[in-house]
All heavy atoms as TSV, in Angstrom:
chain	resi	resn	atom	element	x	y	z
A	1	MET	N	N	-1.217	23.913	-2.068
A	1	MET	CA	C	-0.131	23.654	-1.152
A	1	MET	C	C	0.813	24.852	-1.160
A	1	MET	O	O	1.141	25.393	-2.196
A	1	MET	CB	C	0.602	22.378	-1.557
A	1	MET	CG	C	1.728	22.063	-0.628
A	1	MET	SD	S	2.350	20.375	-0.611
A	1	MET	CE	C	2.765	20.046	-2.270
A	2	VAL	N	N	1.256	25.226	-0.006
A	2	VAL	CA	C	2.175	26.344	0.147
A	2	VAL	C	C	3.582	25.879	-0.211
A	2	VAL	O	O	3.994	24.788	0.168
A	2	VAL	CB	C	2.151	26.862	1.607
A	2	VAL	CG1	C	3.140	27.983	1.794
A	2	VAL	CG2	C	0.753	27.293	1.996
A	3	GLN	N	N	4.289	26.705	-0.963
A	3	GLN	CA	C	5.648	26.343	-1.349
A	3	GLN	C	C	6.499	26.095	-0.113
A	3	GLN	O	O	6.454	26.842	0.848
A	3	GLN	CB	C	6.259	27.448	-2.199
A	3	GLN	CG	C	7.599	27.058	-2.784
A	3	GLN	CD	C	8.141	28.118	-3.722
A	3	GLN	OE1	O	7.635	29.221	-3.773
A	3	GLN	NE2	N	9.168	27.764	-4.447
A	4	GLY	N	N	7.268	24.997	-0.152
A	4	GLY	CA	C	8.130	24.665	0.968
A	4	GLY	C	C	7.460	23.780	2.002
A	4	GLY	O	O	8.099	23.261	2.890
A	5	LYS	N	N	6.161	23.610	1.897
A	5	LYS	CA	C	5.432	22.742	2.827
A	5	LYS	C	C	5.252	21.380	2.176
A	5	LYS	O	O	5.134	21.263	0.972
A	5	LYS	CB	C	4.053	23.322	3.164
A	5	LYS	CG	C	4.107	24.661	3.834
A	5	LYS	CD	C	4.462	24.495	5.279
A	5	LYS	CE	C	4.441	25.842	5.967
A	5	LYS	NZ	N	4.733	25.769	7.357
A	6	THR	N	N	5.215	20.347	2.990
A	6	THR	CA	C	4.969	19.002	2.466
A	6	THR	C	C	3.516	18.633	2.710
A	6	THR	O	O	2.831	19.252	3.514
A	6	THR	CB	C	5.886	17.967	3.142
A	6	THR	OG1	O	5.641	18.003	4.549
A	6	THR	CG2	C	7.345	18.262	2.876
A	7	SER	N	N	3.067	17.605	2.021
A	7	SER	CA	C	1.686	17.156	2.206
A	7	SER	C	C	1.536	16.502	3.571
A	7	SER	O	O	2.501	16.216	4.257
A	7	SER	CB	C	1.302	16.166	1.110
A	7	SER	OG	O	1.925	14.932	1.349
A	8	LEU	N	N	0.310	16.231	3.941
A	8	LEU	CA	C	0.038	15.577	5.216
A	8	LEU	C	C	0.162	14.061	5.128
A	8	LEU	O	O	0.132	13.383	6.139
A	8	LEU	CB	C	-1.372	15.937	5.700
A	8	LEU	CG	C	-1.601	17.408	6.010
A	8	LEU	CD1	C	-3.058	17.629	6.402
A	8	LEU	CD2	C	-0.687	17.879	7.125
A	9	ALA	N	N	0.317	13.510	3.927
A	9	ALA	CA	C	0.323	12.063	3.726
A	9	ALA	C	C	1.273	11.309	4.650
A	9	ALA	O	O	0.855	10.347	5.286
A	9	ALA	CB	C	0.605	11.733	2.271
A	10	PRO	N	N	2.547	11.692	4.776
A	10	PRO	CA	C	3.424	10.924	5.660
A	10	PRO	C	C	2.975	10.940	7.124
A	10	PRO	O	O	3.246	10.019	7.857
A	10	PRO	CB	C	4.784	11.598	5.501
A	10	PRO	CG	C	4.720	12.277	4.184
A	10	PRO	CD	C	3.280	12.695	4.036
A	11	LYS	N	N	2.254	11.964	7.530
A	11	LYS	CA	C	1.827	12.076	8.919
A	11	LYS	C	C	0.606	11.216	9.217
A	11	LYS	O	O	0.442	10.741	10.320
A	11	LYS	CB	C	1.548	13.532	9.263
A	11	LYS	CG	C	2.806	14.377	9.201
A	11	LYS	CD	C	2.502	15.810	9.456
A	11	LYS	CE	C	3.778	16.606	9.326
A	11	LYS	NZ	N	3.608	17.895	8.780
A	12	VAL	N	N	-0.264	11.027	8.240
A	12	VAL	CA	C	-1.482	10.252	8.473
A	12	VAL	C	C	-1.388	8.816	7.957
A	12	VAL	O	O	-2.194	7.983	8.324
A	12	VAL	CB	C	-2.727	10.936	7.865
A	12	VAL	CG1	C	-2.958	12.290	8.487
A	12	VAL	CG2	C	-2.623	11.034	6.369
A	13	ALA	N	N	-0.412	8.521	7.122
A	13	ALA	CA	C	-0.316	7.184	6.530
A	13	ALA	C	C	-0.155	6.098	7.587
A	13	ALA	O	O	-0.657	4.998	7.419
A	13	ALA	CB	C	0.839	7.130	5.536
A	14	GLY	N	N	0.507	6.404	8.674
A	14	GLY	CA	C	0.693	5.415	9.726
A	14	GLY	C	C	-0.525	5.232	10.599
A	14	GLY	O	O	-0.591	4.298	11.400
A	15	VAL	N	N	-1.503	6.101	10.452
A	15	VAL	CA	C	-2.706	6.060	11.291
A	15	VAL	C	C	-3.889	5.426	10.554
A	15	VAL	O	O	-4.717	4.763	11.162
A	15	VAL	CB	C	-3.078	7.491	11.745
A	15	VAL	CG1	C	-4.314	7.486	12.609
A	15	VAL	CG2	C	-1.917	8.143	12.472
A	16	ILE	N	N	-3.952	5.606	9.251
A	16	ILE	CA	C	-5.071	5.102	8.458
A	16	ILE	C	C	-4.836	3.630	8.118
A	16	ILE	O	O	-3.760	3.260	7.662
A	16	ILE	CB	C	-5.234	5.917	7.162
A	16	ILE	CG1	C	-5.605	7.356	7.509
A	16	ILE	CG2	C	-6.280	5.298	6.253
A	16	ILE	CD1	C	-5.650	8.277	6.330
A	17	ASP	N	N	-5.847	2.801	8.342
A	17	ASP	CA	C	-5.753	1.384	8.025
A	17	ASP	C	C	-6.219	1.169	6.580
A	17	ASP	O	O	-7.403	0.933	6.320
A	17	ASP	CB	C	-6.599	0.567	9.002
A	17	ASP	CG	C	-6.366	-0.925	8.894
A	17	ASP	OD1	O	-5.793	-1.372	7.866
A	17	ASP	OD2	O	-6.757	-1.649	9.820
A	18	LEU	N	N	-5.280	1.254	5.640
A	18	LEU	CA	C	-5.614	1.132	4.231
A	18	LEU	C	C	-6.139	-0.258	3.888
A	18	LEU	O	O	-6.973	-0.412	2.998
A	18	LEU	CB	C	-4.400	1.479	3.364
A	18	LEU	CG	C	-3.920	2.923	3.461
A	18	LEU	CD1	C	-2.647	3.123	2.637
A	18	LEU	CD2	C	-4.999	3.884	3.000
A	19	LYS	N	N	-5.661	-1.271	4.595
A	19	LYS	CA	C	-6.155	-2.628	4.358
A	19	LYS	C	C	-7.638	-2.727	4.698
A	19	LYS	O	O	-8.405	-3.367	3.979
A	19	LYS	CB	C	-5.346	-3.640	5.174
A	19	LYS	CG	C	-3.941	-3.856	4.636
A	19	LYS	CD	C	-3.091	-4.730	5.530
A	19	LYS	CE	C	-3.617	-6.128	5.637
A	19	LYS	NZ	N	-2.712	-7.035	6.359
A	20	LYS	N	N	-8.062	-2.099	5.783
A	20	LYS	CA	C	-9.478	-2.106	6.165
A	20	LYS	C	C	-10.322	-1.382	5.126
A	20	LYS	O	O	-11.424	-1.809	4.805
A	20	LYS	CB	C	-9.679	-1.453	7.534
A	20	LYS	CG	C	-9.489	-2.358	8.688
A	20	LYS	CD	C	-10.667	-3.309	8.763
A	20	LYS	CE	C	-10.675	-3.960	10.121
A	20	LYS	NZ	N	-11.297	-5.259	10.108
A	21	ILE	N	N	-9.796	-0.286	4.607
A	21	ILE	CA	C	-10.517	0.461	3.577
A	21	ILE	C	C	-10.659	-0.402	2.321
A	21	ILE	O	O	-11.740	-0.485	1.734
A	21	ILE	CB	C	-9.817	1.798	3.264
A	21	ILE	CG1	C	-9.892	2.718	4.489
A	21	ILE	CG2	C	-10.421	2.457	2.035
A	21	ILE	CD1	C	-9.035	3.952	4.397
A	22	ALA	N	N	-9.570	-1.051	1.916
A	22	ALA	CA	C	-9.611	-1.922	0.740
A	22	ALA	C	C	-10.596	-3.070	0.953
A	22	ALA	O	O	-11.353	-3.427	0.050
A	22	ALA	CB	C	-8.216	-2.462	0.435
A	23	GLU	N	N	-10.587	-3.616	2.149
A	23	GLU	CA	C	-11.524	-4.695	2.489
A	23	GLU	C	C	-12.970	-4.202	2.354
A	23	GLU	O	O	-13.814	-4.875	1.780
A	23	GLU	CB	C	-11.261	-5.171	3.910
A	23	GLU	CG	C	-12.071	-6.358	4.347
A	23	GLU	CD	C	-11.722	-6.755	5.775
A	23	GLU	OE1	O	-10.619	-7.272	5.982
A	23	GLU	OE2	O	-12.563	-6.513	6.671
A	24	GLY	N	N	-13.231	-3.017	2.872
A	24	GLY	CA	C	-14.560	-2.431	2.790
A	24	GLY	C	C	-14.991	-2.121	1.364
A	24	GLY	O	O	-16.179	-2.103	1.062
A	25	CYS	N	N	-14.006	-1.903	0.493
A	25	CYS	CA	C	-14.298	-1.637	-0.922
A	25	CYS	C	C	-14.464	-2.925	-1.718
A	25	CYS	O	O	-14.763	-2.878	-2.911
A	25	CYS	CB	C	-13.188	-0.791	-1.531
A	25	CYS	SG	S	-13.150	0.898	-0.895
A	26	GLY	N	N	-14.244	-4.053	-1.068
A	26	GLY	CA	C	-14.475	-5.332	-1.724
A	26	GLY	C	C	-13.294	-5.985	-2.406
A	26	GLY	O	O	-13.469	-6.913	-3.187
A	27	TYR	N	N	-12.089	-5.520	-2.130
A	27	TYR	CA	C	-10.918	-6.169	-2.720
A	27	TYR	C	C	-10.783	-7.583	-2.146
A	27	TYR	O	O	-10.663	-7.749	-0.935
A	27	TYR	CB	C	-9.635	-5.395	-2.403
A	27	TYR	CG	C	-9.438	-4.154	-3.220
A	27	TYR	CD1	C	-10.026	-2.953	-2.848
A	27	TYR	CD2	C	-8.651	-4.176	-4.368
A	27	TYR	CE1	C	-9.836	-1.804	-3.600
A	27	TYR	CE2	C	-8.451	-3.037	-5.118
A	27	TYR	CZ	C	-9.055	-1.849	-4.721
A	27	TYR	OH	O	-8.863	-0.722	-5.470
A	28	PRO	N	N	-10.751	-8.620	-3.002
A	28	PRO	CA	C	-10.626	-9.979	-2.498
A	28	PRO	C	C	-9.188	-10.344	-2.089
A	28	PRO	O	O	-8.988	-11.219	-1.259
A	28	PRO	CB	C	-11.098	-10.860	-3.645
A	28	PRO	CG	C	-11.177	-10.003	-4.846
A	28	PRO	CD	C	-11.109	-8.572	-4.403
A	29	PHE	N	N	-8.189	-9.698	-2.676
A	29	PHE	CA	C	-6.789	-9.975	-2.324
A	29	PHE	C	C	-6.166	-8.692	-1.802
A	29	PHE	O	O	-6.089	-7.686	-2.519
A	29	PHE	CB	C	-6.003	-10.483	-3.541
A	29	PHE	CG	C	-4.548	-10.721	-3.241
A	29	PHE	CD1	C	-4.143	-11.835	-2.519
A	29	PHE	CD2	C	-3.584	-9.830	-3.661
A	29	PHE	CE1	C	-2.804	-12.058	-2.235
A	29	PHE	CE2	C	-2.242	-10.033	-3.388
A	29	PHE	CZ	C	-1.848	-11.153	-2.672
A	30	ILE	N	N	-5.736	-8.720	-0.539
A	30	ILE	CA	C	-5.151	-7.545	0.110
A	30	ILE	C	C	-3.858	-7.976	0.783
A	30	ILE	O	O	-3.824	-8.965	1.514
A	30	ILE	CB	C	-6.112	-6.959	1.161
A	30	ILE	CG1	C	-7.448	-6.593	0.516
A	30	ILE	CG2	C	-5.479	-5.760	1.862
A	30	ILE	CD1	C	-8.555	-6.322	1.504
A	31	LYS	N	N	-2.794	-7.220	0.553
A	31	LYS	CA	C	-1.500	-7.564	1.140
A	31	LYS	C	C	-0.716	-6.289	1.442
A	31	LYS	O	O	-0.736	-5.339	0.668
A	31	LYS	CB	C	-0.715	-8.430	0.148
A	31	LYS	CG	C	0.572	-8.962	0.639
A	31	LYS	CD	C	0.381	-10.066	1.641
A	31	LYS	CE	C	1.720	-10.614	2.057
A	31	LYS	NZ	N	1.646	-11.510	3.157
A	32	THR	N	N	-0.019	-6.285	2.583
A	32	THR	CA	C	0.902	-5.213	2.920
A	32	THR	C	C	2.315	-5.778	2.838
A	32	THR	O	O	2.583	-6.862	3.356
A	32	THR	CB	C	0.645	-4.684	4.344
A	32	THR	OG1	O	-0.672	-4.133	4.397
A	32	THR	CG2	C	1.646	-3.600	4.724
A	33	VAL	N	N	3.206	-5.045	2.185
A	33	VAL	CA	C	4.590	-5.496	2.031
A	33	VAL	C	C	5.549	-4.421	2.532
A	33	VAL	O	O	5.217	-3.232	2.522
A	33	VAL	CB	C	4.908	-5.857	0.562
A	33	VAL	CG1	C	4.000	-6.985	0.078
A	33	VAL	CG2	C	4.784	-4.665	-0.357
A	34	THR	N	N	6.729	-4.869	2.959
A	34	THR	CA	C	7.713	-3.921	3.478
A	34	THR	C	C	9.087	-4.058	2.827
A	34	THR	O	O	9.995	-3.289	3.148
A	34	THR	CB	C	7.882	-4.089	5.005
A	34	THR	OG1	O	8.263	-5.436	5.284
A	34	THR	CG2	C	6.587	-3.751	5.737
A	35	ASP	N	N	9.236	-5.040	1.930
A	35	ASP	CA	C	10.514	-5.165	1.233
A	35	ASP	C	C	10.291	-5.722	-0.175
A	35	ASP	O	O	9.180	-6.109	-0.531
A	35	ASP	CB	C	11.515	-6.019	2.021
A	35	ASP	CG	C	11.068	-7.454	2.236
A	35	ASP	OD1	O	10.443	-8.047	1.334
A	35	ASP	OD2	O	11.357	-8.004	3.311
A	36	TYR	N	N	11.366	-5.735	-0.970
A	36	TYR	CA	C	11.251	-6.148	-2.365
A	36	TYR	C	C	10.802	-7.594	-2.512
A	36	TYR	O	O	10.028	-7.925	-3.406
A	36	TYR	CB	C	12.580	-5.948	-3.098
A	36	TYR	CG	C	12.925	-4.495	-3.337
A	36	TYR	CD1	C	14.052	-3.924	-2.761
A	36	TYR	CD2	C	12.126	-3.700	-4.149
A	36	TYR	CE1	C	14.366	-2.588	-2.979
A	36	TYR	CE2	C	12.425	-2.371	-4.376
A	36	TYR	CZ	C	13.547	-1.824	-3.791
A	36	TYR	OH	O	13.844	-0.512	-4.013
A	37	ARG	N	N	11.284	-8.483	-1.656
A	37	ARG	CA	C	10.912	-9.895	-1.735
A	37	ARG	C	C	9.418	-10.063	-1.514
A	37	ARG	O	O	8.740	-10.756	-2.278
A	37	ARG	CB	C	11.701	-10.718	-0.713
A	37	ARG	CG	C	11.394	-12.215	-0.744
A	37	ARG	CD	C	12.035	-12.966	0.410
A	37	ARG	NE	N	11.719	-12.408	1.722
A	37	ARG	CZ	C	10.570	-12.607	2.367
A	37	ARG	NH1	N	9.625	-13.331	1.834
A	37	ARG	NH2	N	10.377	-12.072	3.559
A	38	GLU	N	N	8.904	-9.416	-0.474
A	38	GLU	CA	C	7.467	-9.483	-0.192
A	38	GLU	C	C	6.657	-8.885	-1.340
A	38	GLU	O	O	5.603	-9.408	-1.702
A	38	GLU	CB	C	7.130	-8.742	1.101
A	38	GLU	CG	C	7.630	-9.423	2.351
A	38	GLU	CD	C	7.341	-8.597	3.599
A	38	GLU	OE1	O	6.951	-7.418	3.492
A	38	GLU	OE2	O	7.510	-9.149	4.699
A	39	LEU	N	N	7.149	-7.774	-1.899
A	39	LEU	CA	C	6.455	-7.134	-3.016
A	39	LEU	C	C	6.408	-8.056	-4.223
A	39	LEU	O	O	5.360	-8.237	-4.849
A	39	LEU	CB	C	7.119	-5.805	-3.385
A	39	LEU	CG	C	6.507	-5.052	-4.572
A	39	LEU	CD1	C	5.044	-4.731	-4.330
A	39	LEU	CD2	C	7.302	-3.791	-4.848
A	40	ASP	N	N	7.534	-8.669	-4.543
A	40	ASP	CA	C	7.590	-9.587	-5.672
A	40	ASP	C	C	6.616	-10.749	-5.469
A	40	ASP	O	O	5.864	-11.113	-6.388
A	40	ASP	CB	C	9.022	-10.097	-5.851
A	40	ASP	CG	C	9.214	-10.832	-7.153
A	40	ASP	OD1	O	8.727	-10.351	-8.196
A	40	ASP	OD2	O	9.866	-11.894	-7.133
A	41	ASN	N	N	6.595	-11.315	-4.265
A	41	ASN	CA	C	5.679	-12.422	-3.961
A	41	ASN	C	C	4.225	-11.979	-4.069
A	41	ASN	O	O	3.392	-12.704	-4.624
A	41	ASN	CB	C	5.952	-12.992	-2.571
A	41	ASN	CG	C	7.263	-13.739	-2.489
A	41	ASN	OD1	O	7.803	-14.184	-3.495
A	41	ASN	ND2	N	7.796	-13.874	-1.285
A	42	ALA	N	N	3.914	-10.809	-3.537
A	42	ALA	CA	C	2.538	-10.306	-3.571
A	42	ALA	C	C	2.090	-10.026	-5.001
A	42	ALA	O	O	0.954	-10.331	-5.375
A	42	ALA	CB	C	2.414	-9.047	-2.718
A	43	LEU	N	N	2.974	-9.461	-5.811
A	43	LEU	CA	C	2.629	-9.185	-7.206
A	43	LEU	C	C	2.379	-10.478	-7.980
A	43	LEU	O	O	1.429	-10.572	-8.760
A	43	LEU	CB	C	3.733	-8.367	-7.880
A	43	LEU	CG	C	3.836	-6.917	-7.426
A	43	LEU	CD1	C	5.119	-6.281	-7.961
A	43	LEU	CD2	C	2.624	-6.122	-7.857
A	44	ASN	N	N	3.211	-11.480	-7.750
A	44	ASN	CA	C	3.013	-12.766	-8.413
A	44	ASN	C	C	1.710	-13.414	-7.974
A	44	ASN	O	O	0.962	-13.954	-8.794
A	44	ASN	CB	C	4.187	-13.710	-8.141
A	44	ASN	CG	C	5.396	-13.356	-8.973
A	44	ASN	OD1	O	5.277	-12.936	-10.113
A	44	ASN	ND2	N	6.573	-13.515	-8.394
A	45	LYS	N	N	1.431	-13.370	-6.675
A	45	LYS	CA	C	0.193	-13.962	-6.175
A	45	LYS	C	C	-1.021	-13.225	-6.737
A	45	LYS	O	O	-1.995	-13.850	-7.154
A	45	LYS	CB	C	0.174	-13.947	-4.651
A	45	LYS	CG	C	-0.949	-14.736	-4.064
A	45	LYS	CD	C	-0.780	-14.956	-2.577
A	45	LYS	CE	C	-1.889	-15.863	-2.069
A	45	LYS	NZ	N	-1.737	-16.164	-0.658
A	46	ALA	N	N	-0.957	-11.904	-6.767
A	46	ALA	CA	C	-2.062	-11.113	-7.309
A	46	ALA	C	C	-2.282	-11.445	-8.784
A	46	ALA	O	O	-3.415	-11.589	-9.237
A	46	ALA	CB	C	-1.779	-9.625	-7.138
A	47	LYS	N	N	-1.200	-11.584	-9.509
A	47	LYS	CA	C	-1.286	-11.922	-10.930
A	47	LYS	C	C	-1.920	-13.292	-11.119
A	47	LYS	O	O	-2.768	-13.488	-11.992
A	47	LYS	CB	C	0.114	-11.888	-11.548
A	47	LYS	CG	C	0.160	-12.239	-13.003
A	47	LYS	CD	C	1.597	-12.203	-13.489
A	47	LYS	CE	C	1.721	-12.770	-14.880
A	47	LYS	NZ	N	3.118	-12.830	-15.311
A	48	ASN	N	N	-1.521	-14.249	-10.294
A	48	ASN	CA	C	-2.004	-15.621	-10.439
A	48	ASN	C	C	-3.425	-15.825	-9.935
A	48	ASN	O	O	-4.096	-16.749	-10.381
A	48	ASN	CB	C	-1.052	-16.595	-9.737
A	48	ASN	CG	C	0.297	-16.671	-10.429
A	48	ASN	OD1	O	0.394	-16.501	-11.634
A	48	ASN	ND2	N	1.344	-16.910	-9.663
A	49	THR	N	N	-3.877	-15.002	-9.002
A	49	THR	CA	C	-5.239	-15.165	-8.503
A	49	THR	C	C	-6.260	-14.644	-9.497
A	49	THR	O	O	-7.384	-15.123	-9.534
A	49	THR	CB	C	-5.450	-14.444	-7.151
A	49	THR	OG1	O	-5.224	-13.051	-7.332
A	49	THR	CG2	C	-4.562	-14.989	-6.064
A	50	GLY	N	N	-5.875	-13.655	-10.286
A	50	GLY	CA	C	-6.779	-13.116	-11.295
A	50	GLY	C	C	-7.951	-12.333	-10.739
A	50	GLY	O	O	-8.962	-12.185	-11.402
A	51	VAL	N	N	-7.817	-11.852	-9.505
A	51	VAL	CA	C	-8.886	-11.057	-8.903
A	51	VAL	C	C	-8.366	-9.650	-8.631
A	51	VAL	O	O	-7.168	-9.401	-8.635
A	51	VAL	CB	C	-9.415	-11.688	-7.591
A	51	VAL	CG1	C	-10.020	-13.046	-7.859
A	51	VAL	CG2	C	-8.335	-11.765	-6.528
A	52	LEU	N	N	-9.298	-8.742	-8.371
A	52	LEU	CA	C	-8.931	-7.374	-8.019
A	52	LEU	C	C	-8.041	-7.420	-6.781
A	52	LEU	O	O	-8.370	-8.080	-5.791
A	52	LEU	CB	C	-10.190	-6.564	-7.744
A	52	LEU	CG	C	-10.020	-5.064	-7.532
A	52	LEU	CD1	C	-9.423	-4.404	-8.780
A	52	LEU	CD2	C	-11.354	-4.434	-7.193
A	53	SER	N	N	-6.907	-6.741	-6.830
A	53	SER	CA	C	-5.925	-6.836	-5.752
A	53	SER	C	C	-5.509	-5.466	-5.246
A	53	SER	O	O	-5.423	-4.504	-6.016
A	53	SER	CB	C	-4.682	-7.582	-6.244
A	53	SER	OG	O	-5.023	-8.859	-6.715
A	54	PHE	N	N	-5.219	-5.404	-3.940
A	54	PHE	CA	C	-4.734	-4.184	-3.306
A	54	PHE	C	C	-3.442	-4.529	-2.581
A	54	PHE	O	O	-3.437	-5.369	-1.687
A	54	PHE	CB	C	-5.762	-3.654	-2.301
A	54	PHE	CG	C	-5.337	-2.391	-1.600
A	54	PHE	CD1	C	-5.638	-1.153	-2.133
A	54	PHE	CD2	C	-4.631	-2.449	-0.412
A	54	PHE	CE1	C	-5.236	0.014	-1.486
A	54	PHE	CE2	C	-4.227	-1.297	0.241
A	54	PHE	CZ	C	-4.530	-0.068	-0.297
A	55	ILE	N	N	-2.345	-3.896	-2.983
A	55	ILE	CA	C	-1.055	-4.129	-2.342
A	55	ILE	C	C	-0.575	-2.801	-1.776
A	55	ILE	O	O	-0.377	-1.838	-2.505
A	55	ILE	CB	C	-0.027	-4.703	-3.336
A	55	ILE	CG1	C	-0.526	-6.043	-3.893
A	55	ILE	CG2	C	1.336	-4.860	-2.658
A	55	ILE	CD1	C	0.304	-6.592	-5.023
A	56	GLU	N	N	-0.397	-2.786	-0.462
A	56	GLU	CA	C	0.117	-1.604	0.234
A	56	GLU	C	C	1.621	-1.815	0.422
A	56	GLU	O	O	2.031	-2.751	1.089
A	56	GLU	CB	C	-0.570	-1.446	1.580
A	56	GLU	CG	C	-0.008	-0.321	2.415
A	56	GLU	CD	C	-0.618	-0.257	3.814
A	56	GLU	OE1	O	-1.074	-1.299	4.318
A	56	GLU	OE2	O	-0.607	0.822	4.395
A	57	ALA	N	N	2.426	-0.953	-0.184
A	57	ALA	CA	C	3.880	-1.050	-0.056
A	57	ALA	C	C	4.355	0.023	0.910
A	57	ALA	O	O	4.291	1.212	0.604
A	57	ALA	CB	C	4.546	-0.884	-1.415
A	58	LYS	N	N	4.814	-0.411	2.073
A	58	LYS	CA	C	5.302	0.539	3.079
A	58	LYS	C	C	6.765	0.846	2.798
A	58	LYS	O	O	7.564	-0.046	2.572
A	58	LYS	CB	C	5.140	-0.058	4.476
A	58	LYS	CG	C	3.694	-0.283	4.831
A	58	LYS	CD	C	3.493	-0.205	6.300
A	58	LYS	CE	C	2.014	-0.273	6.585
A	58	LYS	NZ	N	1.702	0.187	7.894
A	59	ALA	N	N	7.089	2.137	2.808
A	59	ALA	CA	C	8.453	2.587	2.528
A	59	ALA	C	C	8.792	3.736	3.462
A	59	ALA	O	O	7.924	4.442	3.940
A	59	ALA	CB	C	8.576	3.032	1.081
A	60	ALA	N	N	10.072	3.896	3.694
A	60	ALA	CA	C	10.526	4.991	4.536
A	60	ALA	C	C	10.409	6.300	3.778
A	60	ALA	O	O	10.544	6.345	2.552
A	60	ALA	CB	C	11.976	4.775	4.951
A	61	ILE	N	N	10.153	7.379	4.497
A	61	ILE	CA	C	10.097	8.706	3.871
A	61	ILE	C	C	11.468	8.982	3.245
A	61	ILE	O	O	12.502	8.792	3.865
A	61	ILE	CB	C	9.747	9.782	4.908
A	61	ILE	CG1	C	8.330	9.550	5.423
A	61	ILE	CG2	C	9.884	11.182	4.318
A	61	ILE	CD1	C	7.930	10.456	6.562
A	62	GLY	N	N	11.455	9.401	2.009
A	62	GLY	CA	C	12.696	9.691	1.302
A	62	GLY	C	C	13.285	8.485	0.583
A	62	GLY	O	O	14.265	8.598	-0.109
A	63	ALA	N	N	12.676	7.306	0.749
A	63	ALA	CA	C	13.165	6.111	0.068
A	63	ALA	C	C	12.886	6.228	-1.420
A	63	ALA	O	O	11.901	6.815	-1.831
A	63	ALA	CB	C	12.511	4.860	0.632
A	64	ARG	N	N	13.755	5.648	-2.212
A	64	ARG	CA	C	13.546	5.679	-3.671
A	64	ARG	C	C	13.645	4.300	-4.229
A	64	ARG	O	O	14.311	3.465	-3.855
A	64	ARG	CB	C	14.598	6.554	-4.332
A	64	ARG	CG	C	14.406	7.989	-3.925
A	64	ARG	CD	C	15.421	8.855	-4.603
A	64	ARG	NE	N	15.261	10.185	-4.067
A	64	ARG	CZ	C	15.370	11.256	-4.772
A	64	ARG	NH1	N	15.666	11.206	-6.019
A	64	ARG	NH2	N	15.193	12.434	-4.225
């Protein structure tokens, strides 16, 4: 990576369907979340199901 340049991830993340990829990889529990409440619920559900889980957490660029 060239100094001062950012990765391409923020530009392609909105185009790639990560849920479809996870589905194709065989994840039985797949969830996309956009806030802390949804994340907390998804983490609890994933923990309680006891199966391989994929949680996509969408965040704004620069969010911490």
